[in-house]
Structure formats: C-alpha cells, structure tokens
BAKE-681471 format. One line per field, with one value per atom (N, C-alpha, C, CB): residue number from 1; residue in three letters; x, y, z. Coordinates in nm, 2 decimals, always signed. Glycine has a CB too. Example, Ala and Ser with C-alpha at 12.3 -4.5 7.8 and 13.67 -1.06 7.14 Angstrom:
num	[1 / 1 / 1 / 1 / 2 / 2 / 2 / 2];
residu	[ALA / ALA / ALA / ALA / SER / SER / SER / SER];
u	[+1.32 / +1.23 / +1.32 / +1.13 / +1.28 / +1.37 / +1.29 / +1.41];
v	[-0.57 / -0.45 / -0.33 / -0.45 / -0.22 / -0.11 / +0.00 / -0.06];
w	[+0.78 / +0.78 / +0.78 / +0.90 / +0.71 / +0.71 / +0.79 / +0.57];
This chain:
num	[1 / 1 / 1 / 1 / 2 / 2 / 2 / 2 / 3 / 3 / 3 / 3 / 4 / 4 / 4 / 4 / 5 / 5 / 5 / 5 / 6 / 6 / 6 / 6 / 7 / 7 / 7 / 7 / 8 / 8 / 8 / 8 / 9 / 9 / 9 / 9 / 10 / 10 / 10 / 10 / 11 / 11 / 11 / 11 / 12 / 12 / 12 / 12 / 13 / 13 / 13 / 13 / 14 / 14 / 14 / 14 / 15 / 15 / 15 / 15 / 16 / 16 / 16 / 16 / 17 / 17 / 17 / 17 / 18 / 18 / 18 / 18 / 19 / 19 / 19 / 19 / 20 / 20 / 20 / 20 / 21 / 21 / 21 / 21 / 22 / 22 / 22 / 22 / 23 / 23 / 23 / 23 / 24 / 24 / 24 / 24 / 25 / 25 / 25 / 25 / 26 / 26 / 26 / 26 / 27 / 27 / 27 / 27 / 28 / 28 / 28 / 28 / 29 / 29 / 29 / 29 / 30 / 30 / 30 / 30 / 31 / 31 / 31 / 31 / 32 / 32 / 32 / 32 / 33 / 33 / 33 / 33 / 34 / 34 / 34 / 34 / 35 / 35 / 35 / 35 / 36 / 36 / 36 / 36 / 37 / 37 / 37 / 37 / 38 / 38 / 38 / 38 / 39 / 39 / 39 / 39 / 40 / 40 / 40 / 40 / 41 / 41 / 41 / 41 / 42 / 42 / 42 / 42 / 43 / 43 / 43 / 43 / 44 / 44 / 44 / 44 / 45 / 45 / 45 / 45 / 46 / 46 / 46 / 46 / 47 / 47 / 47 / 47 / 48 / 48 / 48 / 48 / 49 / 49 / 49 / 49 / 50 / 50 / 50 / 50 / 51 / 51 / 51 / 51 / 52 / 52 / 52 / 52 / 53 / 53 / 53 / 53 / 54 / 54 / 54 / 54 / 55 / 55 / 55 / 55 / 56 / 56 / 56 / 56 / 57 / 57 / 57 / 57 / 58 / 58 / 58 / 58 / 59 / 59 / 59 / 59 / 60 / 60 / 60 / 60 / 61 / 61 / 61 / 61 / 62 / 62 / 62 / 62 / 63 / 63 / 63 / 63 / 64 / 64 / 64 / 64 / 65 / 65 / 65 / 65 / 66 / 66 / 66 / 66 / 67 / 67 / 67 / 67 / 68 / 68 / 68 / 68 / 69 / 69 / 69 / 69 / 70 / 70 / 70 / 70 / 71 / 71 / 71 / 71 / 72 / 72 / 72 / 72 / 73 / 73 / 73 / 73];
residu	[MET / MET / MET / MET / THR / THR / THR / THR / LYS / LYS / LYS / LYS / GLN / GLN / GLN / GLN / GLU / GLU / GLU / GLU / HIS / HIS / HIS / HIS / LYS / LYS / LYS / LYS / LYS / LYS / LYS / LYS / ILE / ILE / ILE / ILE / LYS / LYS / LYS / LYS / SER / SER / SER / SER / LEU / LEU / LEU / LEU / LYS / LYS / LYS / LYS / ASP / ASP / ASP / ASP / LEU / LEU / LEU / LEU / LYS / LYS / LYS / LYS / ASP / ASP / ASP / ASP / PHE / PHE / PHE / PHE / ALA / ALA / ALA / ALA / ILE / ILE / ILE / ILE / GLN / GLN / GLN / GLN / ALA / ALA / ALA / ALA / ALA / ALA / ALA / ALA / LYS / LYS / LYS / LYS / LYS / LYS / LYS / LYS / LEU / LEU / LEU / LEU / SER / SER / SER / SER / ALA / ALA / ALA / ALA / ARG / ARG / ARG / ARG / GLN / GLN / GLN / GLN / VAL / VAL / VAL / VAL / ILE / ILE / ILE / ILE / CYS / CYS / CYS / CYS / LEU / LEU / LEU / LEU / SER / SER / SER / SER / GLY / GLY / GLY / GLY / ASP / ASP / ASP / ASP / MET / MET / MET / MET / GLY / GLY / GLY / GLY / THR / THR / THR / THR / GLY / GLY / GLY / GLY / LYS / LYS / LYS / LYS / THR / THR / THR / THR / GLN / GLN / GLN / GLN / TRP / TRP / TRP / TRP / VAL / VAL / VAL / VAL / ARG / ARG / ARG / ARG / PHE / PHE / PHE / PHE / PHE / PHE / PHE / PHE / VAL / VAL / VAL / VAL / GLU / GLU / GLU / GLU / GLU / GLU / GLU / GLU / LEU / LEU / LEU / LEU / GLY / GLY / GLY / GLY / GLY / GLY / GLY / GLY / LYS / LYS / LYS / LYS / LEU / LEU / LEU / LEU / ALA / ALA / ALA / ALA / SER / SER / SER / SER / SER / SER / SER / SER / PRO / PRO / PRO / PRO / THR / THR / THR / THR / TYR / TYR / TYR / TYR / ALA / ALA / ALA / ALA / PHE / PHE / PHE / PHE / HIS / HIS / HIS / HIS / HIS / HIS / HIS / HIS / GLN / GLN / GLN / GLN / TYR / TYR / TYR / TYR / LEU / LEU / LEU / LEU / THR / THR / THR / THR / SER / SER / SER / SER / LYS / LYS / LYS / LYS];
u	[+8.64 / +8.74 / +8.67 / +8.84 / +8.71 / +8.65 / +8.75 / +8.60 / +8.70 / +8.79 / +8.72 / +8.82 / +8.78 / +8.72 / +8.79 / +8.73 / +8.71 / +8.76 / +8.71 / +8.72 / +8.80 / +8.76 / +8.80 / +8.82 / +8.72 / +8.74 / +8.71 / +8.67 / +8.79 / +8.75 / +8.68 / +8.88 / +8.56 / +8.47 / +8.46 / +8.33 / +8.49 / +8.49 / +8.38 / +8.62 / +8.32 / +8.22 / +8.13 / +8.29 / +8.02 / +7.92 / +7.98 / +7.79 / +8.07 / +8.14 / +8.23 / +8.23 / +8.30 / +8.38 / +8.29 / +8.46 / +8.18 / +8.08 / +8.04 / +7.96 / +8.00 / +7.96 / +8.07 / +7.91 / +8.19 / +8.31 / +8.34 / +8.43 / +8.33 / +8.35 / +8.25 / +8.35 / +8.12 / +8.01 / +8.03 / +7.87 / +8.07 / +8.09 / +8.21 / +8.12 / +8.32 / +8.43 / +8.39 / +8.55 / +8.31 / +8.27 / +8.18 / +8.19 / +8.09 / +8.00 / +8.08 / +7.90 / +8.19 / +8.27 / +8.35 / +8.37 / +8.39 / +8.46 / +8.38 / +8.54 / +8.25 / +8.16 / +8.15 / +8.03 / +8.15 / +8.12 / +7.99 / +8.24 / +7.93 / +7.81 / +7.82 / +7.76 / +7.71 / +7.69 / +7.78 / +7.72 / +7.83 / +7.91 / +7.81 / +8.02 / +7.85 / +7.76 / +7.84 / +7.73 / +7.76 / +7.82 / +7.75 / +7.81 / +7.83 / +7.77 / +7.81 / +7.82 / +7.71 / +7.74 / +7.72 / +7.65 / +7.81 / +7.80 / +7.82 / +7.90 / +7.75 / +7.77 / +7.65 / +7.79 / +7.67 / +7.57 / +7.46 / +7.62 / +7.34 / +7.24 / +7.29 / +7.10 / +7.26 / +7.29 / +7.43 / +7.28 / +7.50 / +7.64 / +7.65 / +7.72 / +7.54 / +7.55 / +7.53 / +7.67 / +7.49 / +7.47 / +7.37 / +7.44 / +7.25 / +7.15 / +7.19 / +7.02 / +7.25 / +7.30 / +7.40 / +7.36 / +7.49 / +7.59 / +7.52 / +7.69 / +7.42 / +7.34 / +7.27 / +7.24 / +7.22 / +7.15 / +7.25 / +7.09 / +7.37 / +7.47 / +7.52 / +7.60 / +7.53 / +7.58 / +7.48 / +7.60 / +7.35 / +7.24 / +7.23 / +7.11 / +7.24 / +7.23 / +7.34 / +7.23 / +7.46 / +7.57 / +7.55 / +7.70 / +7.48 / +7.45 / +7.33 / +7.44 / +7.26 / +7.15 / +7.01 / +7.16 / +7.02 / +6.89 / +6.83 / +6.92 / +6.71 / +6.64 / +6.61 / +6.51 / +6.56 / +6.52 / +6.61 / +6.37 / +6.64 / +6.72 / +6.66 / +6.87 / +6.66 / +6.60 / +6.71 / +6.51 / +6.68 / +6.77 / +6.82 / +6.71 / +6.95 / +7.00 / +6.98 / +7.14 / +6.94 / +6.92 / +6.80 / +6.90 / +6.82 / +6.72 / +6.68 / +6.60 / +6.75 / +6.72 / +6.81 / +6.73 / +6.76 / +6.84 / +6.89 / +6.75 / +6.81 / +6.86 / +6.78 / +6.83 / +6.85 / +6.79 / +6.85 / +6.81 / +6.77 / +6.81 / +6.77 / +6.76 / +6.86 / +6.83 / +6.86 / +6.91 / +6.76 / +6.78 / +6.82 / +6.65 / +6.93 / +6.98 / +7.02 / +7.11 / +7.05 / +7.08 / +7.22 / +7.06 / +7.31 / +7.45 / +7.47 / +7.54];
v	[+19.70 / +19.64 / +19.59 / +19.75 / +19.47 / +19.40 / +19.40 / +19.26 / +19.44 / +19.43 / +19.35 / +19.57 / +19.24 / +19.16 / +19.18 / +19.01 / +19.19 / +19.20 / +19.08 / +19.34 / +19.02 / +18.91 / +18.95 / +18.78 / +18.93 / +18.96 / +18.84 / +19.09 / +18.82 / +18.72 / +18.79 / +18.64 / +18.75 / +18.82 / +18.72 / +18.85 / +18.77 / +18.69 / +18.73 / +18.69 / +18.85 / +18.90 / +18.99 / +18.97 / +19.02 / +19.12 / +19.26 / +19.13 / +19.29 / +19.42 / +19.42 / +19.45 / +19.31 / +19.31 / +19.32 / +19.17 / +19.26 / +19.27 / +19.42 / +19.18 / +19.48 / +19.62 / +19.71 / +19.67 / +19.69 / +19.77 / +19.76 / +19.74 / +19.63 / +19.61 / +19.68 / +19.46 / +19.67 / +19.74 / +19.89 / +19.70 / +19.95 / +20.09 / +20.13 / +20.13 / +20.05 / +20.08 / +20.07 / +19.98 / +19.97 / +19.96 / +20.08 / +19.83 / +20.12 / +20.23 / +20.36 / +20.25 / +20.38 / +20.50 / +20.50 / +20.51 / +20.38 / +20.36 / +20.37 / +20.23 / +20.34 / +20.33 / +20.46 / +20.28 / +20.45 / +20.57 / +20.55 / +20.58 / +20.65 / +20.64 / +20.54 / +20.78 / +20.47 / +20.37 / +20.25 / +20.44 / +20.22 / +20.10 / +19.99 / +20.11 / +19.86 / +19.75 / +19.66 / +19.67 / +19.61 / +19.52 / +19.39 / +19.58 / +19.28 / +19.15 / +19.07 / +19.07 / +19.01 / +18.94 / +18.79 / +18.98 / +18.71 / +18.57 / +18.50 / +18.52 / +18.40 / +18.32 / +18.23 / +18.42 / +18.14 / +18.05 / +18.12 / +17.93 / +18.06 / +18.12 / +18.12 / +18.04 / +18.23 / +18.24 / +18.29 / +18.11 / +18.34 / +18.38 / +18.53 / +18.35 / +18.60 / +18.75 / +18.85 / +18.77 / +18.80 / +18.89 / +19.00 / +18.81 / +18.95 / +19.05 / +19.15 / +18.98 / +19.11 / +19.20 / +19.30 / +19.12 / +19.25 / +19.33 / +19.44 / +19.25 / +19.40 / +19.50 / +19.60 / +19.43 / +19.56 / +19.65 / +19.75 / +19.57 / +19.71 / +19.80 / +19.90 / +19.72 / +19.84 / +19.92 / +20.03 / +19.83 / +19.99 / +20.09 / +20.19 / +20.01 / +20.15 / +20.24 / +20.35 / +20.16 / +20.30 / +20.40 / +20.50 / +20.32 / +20.46 / +20.56 / +20.64 / +20.48 / +20.62 / +20.71 / +20.64 / +20.84 / +20.52 / +20.45 / +20.39 / +20.34 / +20.34 / +20.29 / +20.14 / +20.36 / +20.09 / +19.95 / +19.88 / +19.94 / +19.76 / +19.68 / +19.54 / +19.67 / +19.48 / +19.35 / +19.24 / +19.34 / +19.12 / +19.01 / +19.01 / +18.87 / +19.00 / +18.99 / +18.85 / +19.03 / +18.75 / +18.61 / +18.61 / +18.52 / +18.55 / +18.53 / +18.66 / +18.47 / +18.76 / +18.89 / +18.91 / +19.01 / +18.95 / +18.99 / +19.13 / +18.98 / +19.22 / +19.35 / +19.42 / +19.43 / +19.49 / +19.58 / +19.72 / +19.53 / +19.82 / +19.96 / +20.03 / +20.03 / +20.10 / +20.17 / +20.32 / +20.12 / +20.40 / +20.54 / +20.59 / +20.62 / +20.66 / +20.70 / +20.85 / +20.62 / +20.91 / +21.05 / +21.08 / +21.10 / +20.98 / +21.00 / +20.96 / +20.93];
w	[+13.93 / +14.03 / +14.15 / +14.06 / +14.19 / +14.31 / +14.42 / +14.27 / +14.54 / +14.65 / +14.76 / +14.71 / +14.81 / +14.91 / +15.04 / +14.87 / +15.15 / +15.28 / +15.36 / +15.35 / +15.43 / +15.52 / +15.66 / +15.47 / +15.76 / +15.90 / +15.98 / +15.94 / +16.08 / +16.18 / +16.29 / +16.23 / +16.31 / +16.41 / +16.53 / +16.35 / +16.65 / +16.77 / +16.87 / +16.84 / +16.85 / +16.94 / +16.87 / +17.06 / +16.93 / +16.88 / +16.86 / +16.97 / +16.95 / +16.94 / +16.82 / +17.07 / +16.79 / +16.67 / +16.54 / +16.66 / +16.55 / +16.43 / +16.41 / +16.45 / +16.52 / +16.51 / +16.47 / +16.65 / +16.52 / +16.48 / +16.33 / +16.56 / +16.28 / +16.14 / +16.05 / +16.11 / +16.09 / +16.02 / +16.02 / +16.08 / +16.13 / +16.14 / +16.05 / +16.28 / +16.05 / +15.96 / +15.82 / +15.99 / +15.78 / +15.64 / +15.60 / +15.62 / +15.69 / +15.66 / +15.63 / +15.77 / +15.71 / +15.69 / +15.56 / +15.81 / +15.51 / +15.39 / +15.26 / +15.39 / +15.27 / +15.16 / +15.08 / +15.20 / +14.95 / +14.86 / +14.80 / +14.76 / +14.74 / +14.67 / +14.56 / +14.62 / +14.54 / +14.43 / +14.44 / +14.30 / +14.56 / +14.58 / +14.62 / +14.69 / +14.59 / +14.62 / +14.72 / +14.49 / +14.82 / +14.91 / +14.90 / +15.06 / +14.89 / +14.88 / +15.01 / +14.75 / +15.07 / +15.20 / +15.17 / +15.31 / +15.22 / +15.20 / +15.34 / +15.10 / +15.37 / +15.49 / +15.52 / +15.61 / +15.60 / +15.64 / +15.72 / +15.72 / +15.73 / +15.81 / +15.96 / +15.80 / +16.03 / +16.17 / +16.20 / +16.23 / +16.09 / +16.11 / +16.14 / +15.99 / +16.14 / +16.18 / +16.07 / +16.25 / +15.95 / +15.84 / +15.86 / +15.71 / +15.92 / +15.94 / +16.05 / +15.99 / +16.16 / +16.26 / +16.20 / +16.38 / +16.12 / +16.05 / +15.97 / +15.96 / +15.89 / +15.81 / +15.90 / +15.72 / +16.01 / +16.11 / +16.16 / +16.22 / +16.20 / +16.25 / +16.14 / +16.31 / +16.02 / +15.91 / +15.87 / +15.78 / +15.86 / +15.82 / +15.93 / +15.80 / +16.06 / +16.17 / +16.17 / +16.30 / +16.14 / +16.13 / +16.02 / +16.10 / +15.91 / +15.80 / +15.83 / +15.67 / +15.94 / +15.97 / +15.94 / +15.91 / +15.90 / +15.87 / +15.99 / +15.76 / +15.98 / +16.09 / +16.09 / +16.11 / +15.97 / +15.96 / +15.86 / +15.92 / +15.89 / +15.80 / +15.80 / +15.85 / +15.68 / +15.66 / +15.65 / +15.54 / +15.67 / +15.65 / +15.50 / +15.69 / +15.48 / +15.34 / +15.28 / +15.34 / +15.36 / +15.31 / +15.22 / +15.43 / +15.11 / +15.00 / +14.93 / +15.06 / +14.96 / +14.89 / +14.77 / +14.98 / +14.66 / +14.54 / +14.56 / +14.41 / +14.62 / +14.63 / +14.74 / +14.50 / +14.83 / +14.93 / +14.91 / +15.08 / +14.92 / +14.91 / +15.04 / +14.78 / +15.10 / +15.23 / +15.20 / +15.34 / +15.23 / +15.22 / +15.36 / +15.17 / +15.37 / +15.50 / +15.49 / +15.54 / +15.61 / +15.61 / +15.57 / +15.75 / +15.55 / +15.52 / +15.37 / +15.61];
C-alpha cells in the first residue's frame, strides 16, 4: 500500500516540523521516497528527520539509490 503526503512548506520551521511529524509516524521497515528539484530542501528535511530519530549525519538524497541511517529510535 502506498500513501503519499504533500505539504506546502513556507519556512525552515515548517520543513523541520514536517520532518519531525514524519519521524514520529514512521514504523520499522518503511521506505520514504523524496522527490523534488535541486535546492528545494530535501537534504535539510533528511537532516531534521535523522536528527529526530537520534542520528547524527545525513547525506543528500539526490543521486542516491539507497541511504540507510542507524539511529537510537
């Protein structure tokens, strides 16, 4: 089953809030796919998301087939 969420982000705070909400909803073994033009905030979103889950480093999702982050949560 695929569920898509679309959010209109107007500020860095909106981006962080959205990443934190997503991190709280995530279950084990779920996959997140990000799509967007370069410079739209995907890397920053991933950084906020990984940070919320207790991780430290996050890479740009652009050009990556797969990134795996080990976190404390």
